[in-house]
DRENVO-524515 format. One record per atom (N, C-alpha, C, CB): x negated, y negated, z. Coordinates in steps of 0.001 Angstrom, whole numbers, plus 500000, padded with zeros to 6 digits. Glycine has a CB too. Example, Ala and Ser with C-alpha at 12.3 -4.5 7.8 and 13.67 -1.06 7.14 Angstrom:
<pts>
486810505690507800 487700504500507800 486800503300507800 488692504473509046 487150502250507080 486330501060507140 487100499970507870 485916500598505725 
</pts>
This chain:
<pts>
272200716594718347 271497715390717880 269986715515718090 272027714142718612 269575716028719269 268160716189719572 267523717192718618 267968716637721026 268222718323718375 267704719343717462 267539718769716063 268636720567717429 268498717946715634 268431717326714313 267213716424714191 269702716527714033 266936715658715238 265763714776715235 264469715585715216 265785713848716461 264444716673716002 263250717508716040 263008718197714707 263367718544717144 264085718502713971 263944719096712645 263248718138711690 265312719492712089 263386716851711944 262725715850711112 261300715564711580 263531714567711107 261070715685712900 259775715315713469 258774716465713439 259956714837714892 259183717668713854 258259718792713998 257519719146712711 259008719994714480 258208719220711551 257463719540710330 256328718560710041 258404719569709157 256554717278710350 255508716285710103 254378716397711128 256101714873710130 254702716783712351 253660716988713365 252760718165712996 254294717225714746 253361719226712445 252586720416712109 251874720293710775 253479721622712091 252488719634709803 251973719663708439 251436718340707914 253030720127707542 251831717213708487 251312715913708049 250256715363708999 252447714916707921 250509715486710296 249620714910711307 248193715459711270 250199715146712665 247961716706710807 246580717204710743 245614716316709988 246570718539710121 246111715456709059 245191714567708355 244538713601709337 245927713790707244 245275713179710363 244708712312711403 243679713079712222 245821711759712324 244011714329712556 243089715189713306 241790715376712533 243737716559713599 241902715632711230 240715715867710404 239842714627710289 241127716329709021 240465713464710178 239700712216710075 238970711926711382 240628711036709711 239671712074712497 239041711848713807 237915712850714033 240088711954714946 238182714108713683 237170715158713825 235935714840712997 237745716517713411 236148714399711741 235025714049710877 234248712856711403 235515713759709479 234964711878711941 234307710691712486 233450711050713706 235354709628712866 233981711913714558 233252712289715771 232054713189715479 234187712986716737 232162714015714438 231096714970714144 229976714364713310 231663716167713429 230259713329712572 229207712676711808 229095713213710395 227892712831712510 228204712613709607 228104712898708175 227682714325707880 227133711952707533 226844714913708708 226361716254708404 227183717336709070 224929716388708817 228178716950709846 229060717928710454 228435718739711563 229554718835709429 227275718310712064 226590719101713091 226939718654714500 225096719020712895 227632717539714615 228033717093715944 229124717981716512 228507715647715901 229505717699717728 230523718517718380 231814717713718553 230016719028719749 232921718349718255 234233717746718474 235221718843718822 234705716949717225 235928718650719916 236883719657720364 238289719395719863 236890719725721860 238502718265719182 239863717886718838 240522718894717903 239872716516718203 239760719404716918 240311720394716004 240618721706716708 239352720636714860 239729722109717614 239928723346718377 241160723231719261 238685723667719234 241319722088719918 242467721884720795 243766721895719995 242328720563721564 243754721276718826 244963721227717998 245349722630717538 244751720303716777 244358723418717062 244654724787716630 245101725639717806 243428725420715958 244543725363718982 244963726095720169 246425725867720493 244116725703721348 246889724629720301 248298724316720530 249186725060719534 248535722800720426 248722725178718292 249482725912717280 249597727387717661 248820725767715895 248492727954718148 248499729360718563 249496729585719687 247099729800719007 249485728700720666 250404728834721803 251853728714721345 250100727770722876 252123727756720465 253485727547719980 253953728727719136 253569726253719167 253016729313718367 253382730414717469 253673731703718219 252277730656716467 253186731813719473 253381733043720245 254862733386720388 252742732906721627 255716732374720369 257161732593720504 257723733324719285 257891731253720696 257128733074718110 257700733558716853 256850734627716173 257895732405715909 255652734887716676 254655735690715972 255160737077715601 253421735819716815 255966737678716453 256417739051716216 257908739121715883 256124739913717436 258409738038715285 259829737990714936 260054737817713433 260509736858715687 259000737867712650 259137737745711200 258993739119710548 258085736759710629 259209739161709242 259070740434708527 257604740859708400 259702740326707137 256707739946708777 255279740272708739 254758740737710106 254481739057708266 255646740955711057 255247741244712430 254352742477712549 256470741430713283 254717743558711879 253902744776711957 252524744555711347 254607745941711247 252489743820710260 251212743484709614 250343742650710553 251454742717708291 250965741688711231 250239740834712174 249719741645713349 251137739698712677 250523742556713863 250089743410714970 248855744222714589 251223744349715397 248867744771713384 247724745551712907 246478744684712817 248031746176711542 246632743457712305 245490742550712175 244938742142713545 245896741301711380 245828741894714494 245380741522715839 244635742670716493 246571741103716710 245180743883716389 244509745062716960 243174745310716260 245414746314716842 243163745114714948 241908745275714191 240871744247714627 242168745144712676 241318743019714878 240403741962715322 239796742299716673 241132740615715398 240625742789717579 240127743170718909 239121744311718792 241297743583719835 239455745315717961 238547746446717755 237221745982717150 239204747501716846 237302745046716190 236088744510715567 235204743804716582 236449743549714442 235821742983717431 235052742247718435 234365743206719396 235961741281719210 235066744254719803 234467745251720702 233295745948720017 235524746294721145 233504746320718758 232437746986717994 231223746087717848 232944747401716609 231451744802717540 230338743873717362 229599743624718679 230844742549716786 230322743635719779 229680743507721087 228784744712721344 230738743370722210 229279745903721000 228526747139721248 227252747206720417 229394748353720951 227294746692719179 226093746761718331 225232745513718474 226487746950716865 225652744584719342 224863743372719584 224994742332718494 223429743729719740 226112742373717744 226299741430716639 227313740345716954 226729742169715403 227839740337718174 228878739373718507 228315737965718652 229581739784719787 229100736997718230 228788735585718452 230106734832718521 227857735007717320 230066733634719076 231277732813719116 231786732498717713 231011731514719877 230843732426716761 231225732154715383 232112733242714801 229996731995714531 231820734496715157 232636735618714690 234053735489715222 232022736964715125 234172735191716503 235488735037717131 236259733881716497 235340734808718649 235594732741716302 236261731575715739 236698731820714294 235341730364715808 235901732575713529 236277732886712158 237536733737712115 235137733599711445 237631734692713013 238832735524713090 240061734681713425 238649736631714139 239899733733714339 240999732837714697 241409731992713493 240597731926715879 240423731521712754 240715730713711562 241507731514710532 239411730195710931 241112732764710330 241808733622709370 243251733849709808 241077734972709216 243438734072711104 244774734350711630 245655733115711659 244674734927713017 245068731922711461 245852730687711488 246975730717710445 244941729475711247 246731731406709336 247755731556708304 249034732160708881 247232732427707157 248875733189709684 250031733892710246 250648733116711407 249624735290710713 249832732340712123 250373731491713195 251327730449712600 249219730788713982 250848729742711579 251656728696710954 252857729301710239 250811727875709969 252637730399709530 253721731043708790 254846731483709725 253187732247708009 254487732034710883 255498732485711850 256328731312712355 254830733204713035 255668730188712595 256384729011713101 257376728490712072 255395727903713480 256916728277710851 257787727648709862 258867728610709359 256959727139708688 258629729925709484 259656730882709068 260751731060710104 259026732214708775 260387730976711394 261334731354712431 261804730223713348 260733732403713252 261039729158713464 261474728071714337 262656727329713707 260306727094714613 263676727059714490 264861726367713976 264553724932713568 265966726376715019 263426724416714048 263050723054713701 262492722959712277 262026722530714696 262344724118711615 261811724141710255 262820724751709275 260493724928710216 264084724630709604 265119725218708756 265453724357707539 266369725449709567 265115723071707584 265345722183706439 264134722266705507 265592720699706908 264279723050704453 263132723343703601 262591722112702883 263508724386702590 263455721209702471 262982720015701771 262124719150702686 264166719202701237 262481719079703965 261684718316704929 260320718967705130 262423718203706278 260305720283705207 259045721014705375 258122720762704183 259311722529705536 258671720838702983 257864720627701778 257339719190701721 258691720942700514 258185718216702035 257733716823702021 256655716567703063 258909715887702257 256801717201704220 255796717041705280 254455717589704822 256246717751706577 254471718720704125 253234719309703620 252600718417702552 253504720709703049 253408717987701586 252891717148700497 252323715845701045 254000716849699468 252920715342702110 252453714076702688 251019714186703183 253365713644703836 250618715370703676 249207715545704068 248302715264702866 248954716991704618 248619715888701727 247795715701700536 247766714261700072 248292716576699422 248901713578700163 248971712164699754 248092711299700654 250434711655699795 248222711484701960 247439710676702904 245949710954702767 247889710949704343 245586712239702598 244172712582702424 243622711953701150 243985714109702387 244414711994700072 243977711404698804 243832709887698922 244970711753697684 244758709242699631 244679707794699827 243412707418700593 245923707283700575 243081708209701599 241851707963702369 240630708080701462 241735708957703556 240608709095700602 239476709287699693 239371708135698690 239613710626698947 240514707707698163 240509706583697218 240020705309697896 241916706361696633 240530705052699098 240121703867699853 238622703893700138 240907703771701171 238129705030700601 236703705139700942 235822705005699713 236422706470701633 236289705521698572 235506705402697350 235418703951696904 236111706260696241 236535703241696965 236570701845696523 235776700934697448 238008701359696437 235927701126698750 235300700232699739 233900700668700146 236165700146700969 233546701926699861 232242702434700296 232234702890701736 231195701383700108 233406702944702353 233490703425703740 233350704941703768 234829702994704400 233142705468704954 233061706915705093 231718707463704657 234153707571704300 231716708731704262 230484709452703967 230395709767702477 230405710746704793 229200709701701935 228985710005700526 229146711502700283 227592709531700073 229551711849699073 229656713256698706 228268713813698434 230570713440697472 228004715009698952 226746715716698724 225560714965699328 226524715924697231 225047713980698637 223917713202699142 224191711725698867 222567713659698482 223346710873699386 223502709443699141 223266709124697664 222532708635700026 223874708053697206 223713707555695837 224185708557694781 222260707205695588 225191709342695092 225796710230694100 227276709905693988 225585711726694477 227877710350692903 229290710058692681 230153710833693679 229696710407691230 231209710175694141 232171710852695011 232058710419696458 231988712339694920 233042710839697232 233065710505698650 233657711657699456 233866709214698889 233268711752700703 233877712710701626 234895712017702518 232801713398702482 235034710706702314 235920709959703199 235430710095704626 237379710449703073 236326710462705530 235930710763706904 236174712237707220 236698709868707897 236156713057706160 236355714492706326 235002715204706352 237247715055705192 234918716244707146 233699717052707191 233839718253706266 233397717515708635 234927718998706404 235149720202705600 235714719802704237 236112721191706329 234858719262703370 235330718678702128 235869719710701158 234229717912701478 235263720896701112 235785721955700247 237202722340700664 234864723189700287 237426722390701976 238749722733702503 239777721666702121 238693722895704037 239407720402702304 240318719306701979 240588719263700476 239738717959702458 239547719482699671 239712719478698221 240697720538697759 238376719691697542 240537721777698244 241442722854697857 242851722595698375 240928724196698380 242960722029699573 244273721707700132 245008720701699264 244131721164701550 244318719665698817 244944718663697944 245397719310696638 243963717499697653 244577720221696097 244964720912694867 246244721724695072 243826721829694389 246310722470696171 247505723279696447 248742722399696626 247288724138697703 248570721304697341 249711720423697589 250107719651696335 249389719449698718 249170719439695443 249497718837694151 250395719787693349 248200718504693353 250090721069693424 250917722082692777 252321722076693383 250273723483692915 252385721979694709 253681721935695394 254474720694694978 253483721950696925 253776719578694775 254434718340694334 254974718492692910 253450717149694406 254204719145692029 254662719373690655 255948720195690652 253569720088689828 255951721280691419 257147722115691506 258337721324692052 256876723337692390 258113720606693131 259199719895693805 259769718784692925 258707719311695132 258907718122692158 259389717070691262 260292717660690184 258205716323690616 259869718772689599 260675719383688547 261980719961689095 259878720476687846 261938720420690339 263131721050690898 264135720036691427 262741721997692003 263639718933692001 264541717969692639 264675716660691887 264071717684694020 263676716303691069 263690715017690387 263370713849691306 265022714799689752 262950714140692538 262622713108693519 261342712386693102 262464713725694934 261420711062692939 260271710280692478 259117710322693465 260681708841692237 259393710607694740 258327710729695751 257288711744695307 258913711137697122 257736712868694758 256811713926694365 255999713531693136 257572715217694092 256594712759692224 255843712316691049 254741711350691462 256780711651690021 255067710413692352 254052709488692878 252977710265693622 254696708433693814 253406711277694376 252468712096695154 251481712810694244 253226713120696006 251963713397693140 251058714148692265 250072713221691558 251859714945691231 250486711985691273 249559711021690675 248461710647691672 250317709755690212 248860710330692896 247894709943693927 246928711081694218 248617709524695215 247453712298694347 246580713434694662 245656713785693501 247417714650695036 246137713608692266 245285713874691102 244102712902691067 246105713765689795 244361711630691398 243285710627691431 242356710888692605 243867709197691521 242919711111693781 242119711322694982 241217712524694888 243005711467696164 241701713619694303 240886714833694224 239668714630693327 241725716001693705 239805713794692313 238670713534691415 237561712737692109 239148712777690171 237922711932693110 236917711147693832 236097711996694800 237590710022694590 236463713259694955 235640714166695766 234298714391695074 236369715524696000 234322714399693735 233081714550692986 232608715971692848 232024713761693621 233478716964693070 233061718359692932 233647718947691663 233493719188694158 232936719913691098 233406720542689874 234692721312690124 232337721468689304 234855721855691344 236067722602691682 237291721687691622 235938723237693086 237151720468692131 238273719526692106 238529718993690704 238010718366693059 237461718766689922 237640718338688535 238429719383687751 236274718086687866 237911720620687777 238537721693687017 239926722025687559 237654722936687040 240042722013688894 241330722321689511 242403721317689137 241188722372691011 242054720035689177 243016718988688818 243393719068687348 242445717606689133 242406719282686490 242675719428685057 243572720641684806 241351719565684267 243303721729685502 244076722966685388 245543722719685755 243473724065686294 245749722010686856 247112721729687330 247855720813686366 247074721094688726 247213719727685941 247867718773685039 248161719400683674 246991717525684863 247260720299683243 247492720993681982 248757721842682060 246283721870681620 248900722593683145 250068723458683280 251336722656683606 249818724504684365 251161721472684183 252307720582684368 252822720110683007 251923719366685257 251881719752682136 252263719323680790 252893720476680007 251040718775680035 252296721661680118 252834722828679411 254240723167679897 251910724039679597 254474722987681218 255790723303681765 256869722375681220 255759723223683282 256454721179680809 257399720213680234 257555720415678729 256936718777680521 256438720693678059 256440720737676597 256828722088676006 255096720361676094 256356723183676631 256464724479675969 257229725561676724 255124724971675695 257096725589678044 257667726700678810 259178726551678929 257031726776680208 259883727642678685 261345727647678802 261740728249680157 261999728450677625 262362727417680987 262793727857682313 264314728042682325 262356726834683402 264773728910683213 266201729089683411 266792727969684270 266474730442684052 265956727354685117 266468726364686073 265853724982685907 266227726841687473 265217724736684772 264659723396684506 264536723193682999 263263723215685200 264974722014682542 264842721671681133 264558720186681012 266115722057680341 263503719854680290 263125718450680113 263732717908678826 261585718292680093 264026716619678814 264609715976677639 263535715731676579 265291714648678030 263967715464675370 263019715171674280 262226713896674568 263769715030672938 262850712941675225 262168711699675594 261022711977676554 263154710708676223 261298712806677572 260265713175678545 259140713950677863 260873714013679691 259500714829676945 258475715607676224 257567714699675396 259141716655675308 258161713714674734 257372712796673913 256420711965674768 258293711875673111 256929711432675878 256095710648676789 254962711504677351 256946710068677937 255290712737677711 254285713657678253 253199713952677228 254944714963678705 253599714180675997 252630714472674935 251676713304674727 253352714796673622 252210712088674713 251362710898674545 250407710735675718 252227709638674397 250922710960676938 250077710848678125 248969711891678122 250917710990679387 249291713100677686 248281714165677619 247146713762676687 248916715493677143 247500713245675521 246480712850674548 245601711723675081 247138712419673239 246229710718675698 245480709563676203 244643709931677422 246437708422676555 245284710566678409 244603710894679667 243496711904679440 245597711434680693 243757712935678627 242739713959678383 241502713349677741 243299715074677493 241723712499676746 240598711862676060 239792710994677025 241100711015674878 240483710180677824 239800709300678773 239085710095679858 240796708334679408 239802711070680429 239248711832681540 238019712630681109 240306712767682118 238086713249679937 236968714056679458 235723713199679272 237332714751678143 235914712049678636 234780711139678420 234232710637679758 235205709941677532 235133710299680686 234730709758681982 233957710788682802 235954709284682760 234434712003682848 233769713052683634 232389713350683069 234619714338683656 232312713474681752 231009713722681123 230046712576681410 231169713912679600 230560711353681343 229739710175681619 229221710179683047 230534708902681361 230092710503683996 229698710538685409 228604711576685628 230916710848686310 228775712764685046 227789713839685224 226455713451684607 228296715151684601 226489712817683441 225249712435682766 224501711341683518 225546711973681352 225241710393684097 224618709243684745 224194709533686180 225563708072684725 224785710541686792 224477710875688190 223366711921688215 225750711401688941 222226711580688808 221066712475688791 221363713806689472 219879711806689467 222098713756690563 222415714987691298 223333715890690477 223074714654692651 224396715302689931 225366716094689183 224793716585687858 226624715280688932 224022715752687180 223469716153685889 222522717334686048 222741714978685228 221751717334687110 220851718462687370 221640719700687752 219851718113688479 222702719489688512 223501720614688999 224277721286687878 224462720148690077 224750720515686906 225619721060685871 224958721148684495 226855720227685772 223639721074684452 222971721050683155 223118722376682402 221499720725683338 223230723471683144 223394724765682495 224882725115682480 222563725873683225 225608724633681480 227054724836681422 227402726314681301 227651724062680251 226560727084680666 226827728509680517 226889729251681835 225787729128679655 226273728685682873 226268729342684189 227137728590685173 224840729452684735 228167727944684656 228948727026685478 229609727700686675 229997726367684638 229974728985686529 230678729647687627 229726730310688619 231635730682687076 228428730111688446 227484730625689439 226538729515689857 226692731834688883 225603729167688968 224648728131689325 225335726797689596 223621727970688225 226338726450688793 226994725156688970 227747725075690277 227936724887687825 228072726208690849 228726726193692153 227739725850693251 229382727539692439 226439725889692916 225423725580693915 225215726705694906 225791724331694651 225721727909694589 225662728999695554 224940730233695020 227052729375695976 224261730084693868 223588731240693282 222620731908694241 222855730828692041 221803731115694929 220804731679695844 221466732271697081 219789730606696256 222614731702697492 223338732258698629 223952733611698274 224429731285699095 224480733709697071 225069734961696607 224001736043696514 225755734765695243 222836735685695981 221740736658695881 221358737202697255 220512736017695211 221260736302698231 220892736727699587 221956737648700174 220690735502700501 223212737325699933 224298738132700459 224326739519699821 225625737429700238 224136739570698510 224133740860697810 222988741732698310 224018740653696282 221804741133698493 220661741894699009 220944742428700409 219397741021699026 221640741634701213 221976742055702568 222964743214702549 222554740883703363 224024743083701750 225074744096701722 224578745423701139 226261743590700915 223647745360700184 223140746607699593 222365747447700612 222240746293698392 221971746843701717 221272747586702773 222223748114703846 220222746701703420 223524747933703662 224513748374704651 224576749894704722 225899747807704314 224794750418705934 225118751829706095 226636751977706108 224486752411707399 227138753189706300 228567753446706210 229359752669707258 228833754927706358 228800752525708473 229493751790709527 229541750293709212 228806752025710880 228457749781708624 228430748367708246 229492748074707182 227029747972707727 229608748984706202 230616748802705166 232029748823705749 230473749882704099 232236749662706729 233576749807707315 233927748672708265 233681751125708049 232964748250709103 233269747315710193 232460746023710149 233036747988711507 231579745884709147 230799744666709045 229673744598710058 231689743484709208 228924743499709973 227786743314710882 227863742014711672 226496743346710100 228968741280711530 229118740061712309 227986739083712078 229206740391713766 227433738590713164 226374737589713068 225090738165712479 226090737000714436 224891739478712587 223688740100712024 223664739969710504 223612741582712425 224836739947709900 224926739740708449 224346738382708086 226394739847707963 224699737354708856 224186736013708590 222688735928708847 224919734987709445 222235736615709885 220801736601710213 219991737249709093 220540737333711554 220520738340708534 219817738988707421 219835738110706177 220448740352707108 220953737397705955 220990736432704852 219915735373705034 222376735769704755 219769734915706260 218737733920706572 217359734464706220 218790733522708065 217126735730706525 215830736353706222 215566736322704716 215790737814706744 216572736647703919 216393736657702465 216263735249701897 217558737374701799 216861734281702585 216807732903702113 215560732172702582 218027732157702569 214948732689703649 213783732042704273 214135730641704769 212608731967703275 215347730488705304 215772729217705872 215748729297707398 217184728838705368 215914728138708022 215849728109709482 217111728592710169 215551726732709937 218271728371709525 219536728718710159 220235729826709389 220440727489710260 220964730700710101 221755731730709414 222736731084708442 222516732610710437 222860731666707263 223685731060706216 224541732119705540 222806730339705176 225813731794705321 226698732712704616 226612732456703122 228151732566705110 227277733316702326 227273733147700871 228226732038700438 227653734460700183 229172731675701320 230236730723700995 231053731201699802 229646729338700704 231148732517699676 232039733189698729 232853734158699575 231239733934697548 234139733914699696 234955734582700703 234873736108700704 236357734185700518 235001736790699563 234928738254699607 233614738773700185 235118738815698220 232500738165699788 231200738592700305 231077738335701800 230077737878699565 231521737170702228 231401736822703648 232328737659704518 231700735343703855 233545737893704055 234490738689704840 234014740127704978 235879738656704200 233599740723703877 233136742112703929 231837742209704717 232941742674702507 230947741245704523 229678741261705247 229855741149706746 228800740146704767 230755740289707177 230930740075708607 231909741054709252 231397738673708850 232979741428708535 234051742206709165 234316743562708538 235297741426709135 233653743891707443 233812745201706845 235059745331705989 233836746231707908 235147746475705314 236234746704704371 237578746908705053 235922747894703516 237591747607706197 238862747930706846 239661746687707220 238611748759708084 238993745648707660 239679744408708019 239831743488706821 238928743691709128 238820743435705960 238782742435704889 239732742734703744 237393742323704354 239838743990703367 240669744332702209 242126743903702384 240608745827701954 242780744178703529 244163743688703696 244277742174703641 244724744174705009 243274741479704193 243277740017704163 243146739515702728 242136739454705033 242214740091701976 241969739658700605 243137739976699679 240710740306700077 243828741077699953 244874741538699046 246191740782699194 245116742994699265 246443740178700356 247748739568700596 248112738524699532 247768738925701972 247270737515699261 247628736543698199 247681737187696814 246619735385698180 246851738213696592 246851738887695289 248177739609695065 245675739884695191 248692740254696119 249986740928696021 251107739921695755 250276741720697309 251039738751696415 252072737740696175 251952737149694768 251978736620697225 250730737060694257 250520736602692883 251184737569691899 249004736472692576 250936738857692091 251520739870691203 253042739835691277 251004741277691569 253573739677692500 255022739604692678 255612738388691962 255369739553694167 254908737255692024 255384736039691347 255347736194689831 254538734828691766 254307736864689330 254209737106687884 255378737964687415 252865737790687530 255654739037688158 256766739920687798 258097739181687847 256808741132688731 258278738370688893 259524737625689040 259687736591687927 259571736939690405 258570735944687556 258652734937686489 258988735584685152 257330734160686379 258407736742684883 258703737453683634 260191737803683572 257839738740683516 260763738133684734 262168738535684783 263120737352684771 262421739365686009 262797736290685557 263763735206685753 263378733882685099 263953734982687207 262111733695684753 261647732447684120 262028731215684946 262233732322682703 261735731235686231 262101730109687094 260879729255687442 262767730619688379 261133728028687843 260083727045688121 259241727456689334 260702725659688358 259891727986690377 259169728335691601 258089729370691343 260134728851692653 258421730446690647 257427731488690387 256303730967689489 258094732713689740 256649730120688551 255638729523687661 254566728802688479 256301728537686661 255012727941689390 254061727149690155 253381727966691255 254761725951690761 254052728992691757 253394729866692737 252279730672692078 254419730815693390 252475731058690827 251396731728690087 250180730811689996 251871732137688663 250411729547689654 249314728572689567 248646728396690923 249831727212689051 249442728320691996 248905728109693342 248039729281693786 250042727895694340 248536730502693594 247778731678694026 246510731859693189 248653732937693935 246594731564691899 245398731623691054 244357730617691524 245761731361689583 244816729420691867 243918728367692352 243259728792693665 244690727037692545 244058729339694572 243542729782695873 242535730916695713 244695730233696779 242907731943694960 242028733105694787 240772732719694022 242766734239694054 240929731894692973 239773731452692204 238794730666693052 240216730616691031 239316729784693901 238454728991694770 237746729886695790 239271727903695488 238446730930696268 237842731851697235 236612732531696648 238861732907697682 236676732897695369 235557733559694720 234499732568694259 236046734373693545 234940731397693827 234014730423693242 233367729519694287 234739729574692224 234179729023695222 233657728045696172 233832728412697628 234299726752695937 234485729553697915 234703729923699312 235662728979700008 233389729951700055 235676729046701326 236475728127702152 237967728197701818 235975726692701970 238462729370701507 239890729546701249 240487730469702304 240131730114699826 240079731730702294 240589732706703258 240165732394704692 240116734095702882 239109731617704853 238584731342706193 238830729905706646 237103731632706229 239658729157705917 239928727768706270 241308727647706909 239828726861705026 241395727281708176 242707727109708806 243528726017708137 242540726788710277 242864725003707583 243561723922706899 244225724437705626 242590722777706571 243445725064704763 243973725591703502 245070726621703761 242844726220702664 244831727508704714 245780728582705001 247117728047705507 245189729537706022 247087726901706198 248334726303706678 249260725952705526 248043725057707507 248677725488704418 249493725058703287 249757726197702308 248818723905702565 248916727226702323 249264728443701605 250503729057702247 248079729451701605 250593728951703573 251761729464704294 253040728776703836 251580729278705802 252952727507703440 254139726783702971 254666727414701684 253813725285702741 253766727843700801 254201728516699575 254928729822699900 252996728793698657 254406730591700855 255069731830701256 256430731508701864 254194732625702263 256481730453702665 257731730003703285 258779729669702229 257476728781704175 258367728939701195 259299728558700129 259763729798699360 258638727542699163 258837730713699083 259189731938698379 260161732787699193 257934732741698059 259896732907700483 260732733756701331 262100733154701602 260035734020702637 262259731860701313 263545731186701528 264099730662700202 263389730024702542 263782731332699131 264108730819697804 265594730761697521 263449731655696769 266401731529698232 267835731545697981 268622730694698976 268339732961698019 267910729898699784 268572729071700787 268912727712700189 267681728905702040 270168727286700366 270628725969699934 270402725758698444 269921724878700724 270262724523698044 270101724191696620 268639724165696213 270743722841696312 267730724186697229 266303724004696950 265668725354696618 265581723344698161 266029725903695490 265635727260695126 264223727274694559 266621727854694114 
</pts>
């Protein structure tokens, strides 16, 4: 009886409760995120301790051992060259959070009910979206980007992380609704689609449109072996696509035109994937820094020295990263550590594509969308491979894939 109760409680503690942690953390740190709060560090520390029981009991154990040994070697190397900082250590911990969470949900008996695990994950996205909607309507919380601009940060500090997390969980809700028919997931995807748009970022606009487009295509055009929509559902979906697309397109364009910050930021549509990301100057600084690397820098990175050199090229007061994951990972940790980290989601994407071509199933379809969204955000907006929040929910997709033949929830 106790184990049964814990199977219901633990998934929500690990995957839903973080929204409370993030809100408290954002409130304590303030609008600019420069304040200090230990609550997030303490929570992640508890996850690390709990994961120690399962860390070397999954099929990824050898891979994890290599990454841990590589991390230790990197830290020693950075200490020797004088590039070590607490930031380097914390970034490594954040990256490894994916494997901490994945080990727990794959091996702990309290996570054996896959439907409960998925609902617990989706609930984070729903609650985060509700907070954003509430803050946008009431004016509570923090403004997005700057004051008097469209959007809200709610009480979250790491807004890019929360935005990408909601997008991933929206994808999970789309899959779960089609697979189970549970109305909870349909309500969840509506709430998350609305909430993500109130972030006011181009990544969330495009990401939400991308997800809803493929949701519509999955109903109207794609032929699955394990899902088939009725003609009535197809007709309703087609009408909704026409109405919502027309309204949303006009509304987004109107918001960008009327908002001085957004209109200036997105005026050059042809450069939307560079200048519109707001990171063009950061990318330039990073490229200039990396082109000066010697062979050891390419292999093992430069840690904090990479950021200091970026600062030199930017002429800013504080060290600044490119906020583009491949550049930041290679710059700080080198190719030997970064390439395996960068390739893992890409390998799972390729595997899902191959599986979908062979089996035409709903799970692989939505996992392809999820991995594309994750990888695209890593290159376009960063905060994917290095976000413990995002990585926790990417782990849920791996969990579902690795348990695809368990029970009826395929």
